[in-house]
C-alpha positions in Angstrom: -118.5 59.1 103.6 -116.4 61.8 105.6 -113.9 63.4 103.1 -110.4 63.8 104.1 -109.2 67.4 104.9 -105.3 66.5 105.2 -104.9 67.1 101.4 -106.3 70.7 101.7 -104.0 71.4 104.9 -101.4 70.0 103.0 -102.0 72.2 99.9 -102.3 75.4 102.2 -99.2 74.6 104.3 -97.3 74.3 100.7 -98.8 77.4 99.3 -97.7 79.6 102.6 -94.3 77.9 102.4 -93.8 78.9 98.8 -95.1 82.4 99.4 -92.8 82.9 102.7 -89.5 81.5 100.7 -90.3 84.0 97.9 -90.7 86.8 100.2 -87.3 85.7 101.9 -85.6 85.5 98.7 -86.9 88.9 97.6 -85.6 90.4 101.3 -82.3 89.0 100.6 -82.1 90.3 97.0 -83.1 93.6 98.3 -80.6 93.6 101.0 -77.8 92.9 98.7 -78.7 95.7 96.5 -79.1 98.2 99.2 -75.5 97.1 100.7 -74.2 97.7 97.2 -75.6 101.2 97.2 -74.2 101.7 100.6 -70.8 100.4 99.7 -70.8 103.0 96.9 -71.5 105.9 99.2 -75.0 106.2 97.6 -77.3 105.1 100.5 -76.9 106.1 104.1 -80.3 105.5 105.9 -83.1 103.2 106.7 -85.3 101.1 104.1 -88.7 99.4 104.5 -90.4 97.2 101.8 -93.8 95.7 102.0 -95.5 93.1 100.0 -99.2 92.4 99.9 -99.4 94.7 102.8 -96.9 92.6 104.8 -93.3 93.8 105.7 -90.8 91.5 104.0 -87.6 93.7 104.7 -86.7 96.6 107.1 -83.3 97.5 107.9 -80.8 100.6 108.5 -77.6 101.2 106.6 -74.7 103.3 107.6 -74.7 106.0 110.3 -77.4 108.0 111.9 -74.5 110.0 113.4 -70.8 109.8 112.0 -69.4 111.6 115.1 -70.4 108.9 117.6 -70.7 106.0 114.9 -74.3 105.6 115.8 -76.0 103.3 113.2 -79.1 103.8 111.3 -81.9 101.5 112.5 -85.7 101.0 111.4 -86.6 103.4 114.3 -84.2 106.2 113.4 -86.2 109.3 112.8 -85.5 111.3 109.7 -86.6 114.7 108.3 -89.0 113.8 105.6 -88.9 117.1 103.4 -91.6 117.2 101.0 -93.3 113.8 102.0 -94.8 116.3 104.5 -96.9 117.5 101.8 -99.1 114.4 101.6 -100.1 114.7 105.3 -100.7 118.4 105.0 -103.2 117.5 101.8 -105.0 114.9 104.1 -105.6 117.5 106.7 -107.2 120.0 104.2 -109.4 117.1 102.7 -110.3 116.4 106.2 -111.6 119.9 106.9 -113.3 119.9 103.3 -115.2 116.6 104.2 -116.1 118.1 107.6 -117.6 121.2 105.7 -115.1 123.7 107.2 -113.4 124.2 103.9 -114.1 124.4 100.3 -111.5 123.4 97.8 -112.9 125.4 94.9 -113.2 128.9 96.6 -110.5 131.9 96.6 -108.1 131.4 99.4 -109.0 135.1 100.5 -112.1 133.4 101.8 -109.8 132.0 104.5 -106.9 134.6 104.5 -108.9 137.9 104.2 -105.4 139.8 104.7 -103.8 138.0 101.6 -103.4 140.5 98.7 -106.7 140.1 96.8 -105.3 141.0 93.3 -103.7 137.4 93.5 -105.6 135.7 96.3 -109.0 136.2 94.6 -107.7 134.1 91.8 -106.2 131.4 93.6 -108.1 128.3 95.0 -107.3 125.9 97.6 -107.2 123.2 95.0 -104.5 125.3 93.0 -102.5 125.3 96.3 -102.8 121.6 96.4 -102.0 120.9 93.0 -99.0 123.2 92.4 -100.9 125.2 89.9 -101.4 128.5 91.8 -98.6 130.3 90.0 -97.1 131.7 93.3 -93.2 131.7 93.0 -91.6 129.0 95.2 -90.1 130.8 97.8 -87.0 128.2 98.2 -86.1 129.4 94.5 -85.6 133.0 95.7 -82.2 134.5 95.0 -80.0 133.9 98.3 -83.0 132.1 100.1 -80.7 129.6 102.0 -78.3 132.6 103.0 -80.6 135.3 103.8 -84.0 133.5 105.2 -83.5 129.9 105.8 -81.8 130.3 109.2 -84.2 132.6 110.8 -87.4 131.7 112.6 -90.6 133.0 111.5 -94.2 132.9 112.3 -96.3 131.7 109.5 -98.0 135.0 109.4 -94.7 136.7 108.8 -93.2 134.4 106.4 -96.4 134.4 104.2 -95.7 138.2 103.7 -92.3 137.4 102.1 -93.8 135.9 99.2 -97.6 136.9 98.9 -97.0 140.3 97.2 -94.9 138.9 94.5 -96.3 138.6 91.0 -97.7 135.5 89.8 -95.6 133.4 87.4 -98.8 132.2 85.4 -102.5 132.3 85.5 -103.9 130.2 88.3 -104.7 126.6 86.9 -102.9 127.0 83.7 -100.2 124.8 84.3 -97.9 122.9 87.3 -95.0 124.2 88.7 -93.8 122.8 92.0 -94.2 125.4 94.8 -93.5 125.1 98.5 -95.1 128.4 98.9 -98.6 126.6 98.1 -98.2 124.4 100.7 -96.9 126.8 103.4 -100.2 128.7 102.8 -102.3 125.4 103.2 -100.6 125.1 106.7 -101.4 128.8 107.5 -105.1 128.1 106.2 -105.5 125.1 108.5 -104.2 127.3 111.5 -106.7 129.9 110.7 -109.7 127.4 110.3 -109.0 125.2 113.4 -107.7 127.9 115.8 -104.8 125.3 116.5 -101.2 125.4 115.5 -100.4 123.0 112.2 -98.5 120.7 114.6 -101.3 120.4 117.0 -103.9 119.8 114.6 -101.6 117.2 112.7 -100.9 115.5 115.9 -104.4 115.1 116.9 -105.9 114.2 113.4 -103.1 111.9 112.1 -100.3 110.9 114.4 -102.2 110.0 117.6 -105.1 107.9 116.0 -102.4 106.0 113.8 -100.2 105.5 116.9 -97.3 107.2 114.9 -95.3 107.6 118.1 -92.2 108.3 116.2 -93.3 110.9 113.9 -93.9 114.7 114.6 -92.9 118.3 113.5 -89.2 118.8 113.9 -87.5 121.3 116.3 -83.9 121.8 116.5 -83.9 122.9 120.1 -85.8 119.7 121.3 -84.0 116.6 122.4 -85.4 113.8 120.1 -84.5 110.4 120.8 -83.0 108.4 117.8 -83.2 111.3 115.6 -80.6 111.1 112.6 -78.1 114.1 112.0 -78.2 115.5 108.6 -75.1 115.4 106.3 -74.2 116.4 102.8 -71.4 114.9 100.6 -68.4 117.1 99.1 -67.1 114.5 96.9 -66.3 111.6 99.2 -66.0 113.7 102.1 -69.1 113.8 104.5 -69.9 117.3 106.2 -72.6 118.5 108.6 -75.5 119.7 106.7 -76.4 123.6 106.7 -78.8 124.7 109.5 -82.3 125.4 108.6 -84.8 126.9 111.1 -87.9 124.4 110.8 -90.5 127.2 110.9 -89.2 127.7 107.3 -90.5 124.3 105.7 -93.5 124.2 108.0 -96.5 122.5 106.1 -94.5 121.9 102.9 -91.3 120.2 104.7 -90.8 120.0 108.4 -91.9 116.7 109.6 -89.8 113.7 110.8 -90.7 110.1 110.9 -89.4 106.5 110.7 -89.7 103.8 108.0 -91.9 101.8 110.3 -94.2 104.7 111.1 -94.6 105.4 107.4 -95.8 101.7 107.0 -98.5 102.5 109.6 -99.4 105.5 107.4 -99.5 103.5 104.3 -101.8 101.0 105.8 -104.1 103.6 107.2 -104.7 104.9 103.5 -106.3 101.6 102.6 -108.9 102.4 105.3 -111.5 104.8 106.4 -109.9 105.7 109.6 -109.0 109.2 108.6 -111.3 110.0 105.7 -114.2 108.4 103.9 -113.5 106.3 100.8 -114.8 109.2 98.6 -112.7 111.7 100.2 -109.7 109.6 100.2 -110.1 109.2 96.4 -109.5 112.9 96.1 -106.0 112.5 97.2 -105.0 110.3 94.4 -106.6 111.7 91.4 -104.3 112.6 88.5 -105.5 116.4 88.4 -102.6 117.7 86.1 -99.7 116.6 84.1 -96.5 117.1 86.2 -92.8 116.2 85.5 -93.1 112.6 83.7 -96.3 111.7 85.5 -99.3 113.5 87.1 -99.9 115.2 90.5 -102.9 114.6 93.0 -103.0 116.3 96.5 -99.4 115.9 97.8 -99.0 112.7 95.8 -97.3 112.2 92.2 -99.6 109.6 90.3 -98.2 107.2 87.7 -99.0 104.3 85.6 -95.9 102.2 84.7 -95.5 98.7 83.1 -94.1 95.8 85.4 -93.7 92.8 83.4 -96.8 92.1 81.3 -99.2 94.2 83.5 -99.7 98.0 84.1 -99.7 99.2 87.9 -100.6 102.7 89.3 -97.9 104.1 91.5 -98.6 106.9 94.1 -95.3 108.3 95.6 -93.6 111.4 96.6 -90.0 112.2 97.3 -88.5 114.7 99.6 -85.2 116.8 100.0 -84.1 119.1 102.8 -80.8 120.0 104.1 -78.9 116.7 104.7 -81.8 114.5 103.9 -83.4 112.7 100.8 -86.5 110.6 101.1 -89.1 108.6 99.0 -92.4 106.9 99.9 -93.6 104.7 96.9 -96.8 102.7 97.0 -98.6 100.4 94.4 -102.1 100.1 96.0 -103.6 97.3 93.8 -100.7 95.0 95.2 -100.6 96.8 98.8 -96.7 97.1 97.9 -94.7 99.7 99.6 -91.0 101.1 99.3 -89.8 103.5 101.9 -86.2 104.9 101.7 -85.1 107.5 104.3 -81.4 109.0 103.7 -79.4 111.3 105.9 -76.5 112.3 103.5 -78.2 114.7 101.2 -79.3 113.9 97.6 -78.8 110.5 96.3 -80.4 108.3 93.8 -83.5 107.0 95.8 -85.6 106.9 92.6 -83.1 104.4 90.9 -82.9 102.4 94.1 -86.9 102.3 94.3 -87.3 101.2 90.7 -84.8 98.3 91.4 -86.6 97.2 94.4 -89.9 97.5 92.6 -88.3 95.0 89.8 -87.4 92.8 92.7 -90.9 92.5 93.8 -92.3 91.8 90.4 -89.2 89.5 89.4 -88.0 91.8 86.6 -84.5 92.7 85.6 -82.8 95.8 86.8 -79.3 97.6 86.5 -77.0 96.9 89.3 -75.6 99.9 91.2 -72.5 101.5 89.9 -69.8 103.8 91.5 -70.1 107.4 90.9 -67.6 108.8 88.3 -68.2 112.2 89.8 -66.7 111.6 93.2 -63.5 109.7 91.7 -62.9 112.5 89.2 -63.2 115.2 91.9 -60.3 113.6 93.7 -58.2 113.1 90.5 -58.6 116.8 89.2 -58.1 118.3 92.7 -55.0 116.3 93.3 -53.4 115.7 90.0 -54.5 118.9 87.9 -55.9 118.8 84.3 -53.5 116.2 82.9 -53.8 113.8 85.8 -57.6 114.2 85.8 -58.1 113.7 82.2 -55.9 110.6 82.5 -58.2 109.3 85.1 -61.2 110.0 83.3 -60.1 108.1 80.1 -59.4 105.0 82.5 -62.4 105.3 84.3 -65.1 106.1 81.7 -64.3 102.4 80.1 -64.7 100.8 83.4 -68.3 99.2 83.6 -68.5 99.7 87.4 -68.5 103.3 86.8 -71.3 105.8 85.6 -72.1 109.4 85.8 -75.2 108.8 87.9 -76.8 112.1 87.7 -76.3 115.2 85.8 -76.2 117.3 89.3 -73.4 115.3 90.6 -71.0 116.4 88.0 -72.4 119.8 88.1 -71.4 119.8 92.0 -68.1 118.7 91.4 -67.3 121.2 88.8 -68.5 124.1 91.0 -66.5 122.7 94.0 -63.3 123.0 91.7 -64.5 126.6 90.6 -64.8 127.8 94.0 -61.4 126.5 95.0 -59.8 128.5 92.1 -59.1 125.3 89.8 -60.8 126.8 86.9 -59.2 124.7 84.1 -60.1 121.6 86.2 -63.7 122.9 86.6 -63.9 123.4 82.7 -63.0 119.8 82.2 -65.5 118.5 84.5 -68.2 120.6 83.0 -67.2 119.5 79.4 -67.6 115.9 80.4 -71.0 116.7 81.9 -72.0 118.3 78.3 -70.5 115.3 76.8 -72.9 113.0 78.8 -75.9 115.1 78.7 -75.9 117.1 75.4 -79.4 118.2 75.5 -79.4 119.8 79.0 -79.3 123.6 78.8 -77.8 123.6 82.4 -74.7 121.8 81.4 -73.9 124.4 78.9 -74.7 127.2 81.2 -72.2 125.8 83.9 -69.4 125.3 81.2 -70.1 129.1 80.2 -69.7 130.1 83.7 -66.3 128.3 84.0 -64.9 129.7 80.8 -66.1 133.4 82.0 -64.3 132.7 85.1 -61.1 131.7 83.2 -61.5 134.8 81.2 -62.3 133.0 77.9 -65.4 135.3 76.8 -65.7 133.9 73.3 -66.3 130.2 74.6 -68.5 131.6 77.5 -70.8 133.3 75.0 -70.7 130.1 72.7 -71.8 128.1 75.5 -74.4 130.5 77.1 -75.8 130.6 73.6 -76.3 127.1 73.5 -77.7 126.9 76.9 -80.4 129.3 75.9 -81.3 127.5 72.7 -81.9 124.4 74.8 -83.7 126.2 77.7 -85.3 129.4 76.6 -86.4 130.1 80.2 -82.7 130.5 81.3 -82.8 134.3 81.8 -79.5 134.1 83.6 -77.9 132.6 80.4 -79.5 135.6 78.4 -78.1 138.2 80.6 -74.8 136.8 80.5 
């Protein structure tokens, strides 16, 4: 007797319907979440979320160009900042797989003109894992004022930091350094005989059909490219210019959320690297921040509900842009958030989206207390600002989102001569983040500007107690 296949087909159809419904519900919840962040001025960009390898949500929020009121879309091109590093890392591992480079040899093997006193101690592995000890060039005093706007060849720019003393013995510890990834780009050029841009295009972007990704050039007309902005309180201004020869292999790429989905999917295959080589990218080589660092990726294990999952992710920040790509390989889940109004709380948004995917609780977005306080202290002085703070701090829809937000507000007030108002902002920040040496340092600076040396010394002392590496505080 023939067994009927109708019940089996019915069950499969019902399962598909249930999965689709769940995905739609999650997409709706994600959209509502990001709409609220957009409403509160904390997200202006494009987002894509994939679950089990399938896109369940993609959408633009806010403006790609405020002057012309051009909306952000899923195909809007954003500068990636340090997300660039994962592409550079793959290119290096590709060269290693082909036998053209060794990861455990000194960099002077490939850069014979690099100062040998340091270069003979530093390996390619050290550069990939931020353990070289080379000072981060973007931390140099007046870097953005003196160097960031000028074009350099890779060879010229390497000379600006290659002779500096190392901050620690290579391999000893992690210290994030754009200099290391700049050097990796230069090494790629030396080995391949091609520019970093050419080798990247032919090795990754062309094979993966990432037609909306590339090395950014300010002088070129690039269709659908977002303009970069920064926030000054609630006011949006054009971001400061940076010549894209400066971020180079550490941060000069642009892409879209859709292209980064293609990149994510390729990392599950052997299109670009063998399985063994691909594993090198995601090994937790060294403790970094609150997680570990692989090659161009942060690697972390987190709890979602009753299970632990491994996350591989990386953020990026460059004048006018803030970005994050976050992957959970075991479930083929992906979150990409690209923002074009400077630094914002993408990590918080990413965590909330992950909670939605795994049906977990999460905190709702809140308005930034810093933005409203800037207006209050600027327009109403100390008394009016303090009154506004008393009112807003008890309002559950407001919060101090980040220490840096309040710090920026304090310095904006300081720079406009409102010293007493700046002191009040920095005092609020100290109250909110009492274990941060930086908050006391800023308060000390404001007291010094206002002529109160006693309170300046008191706060600088507290700052140095909390952060013994604060050399500026020690000098003051």
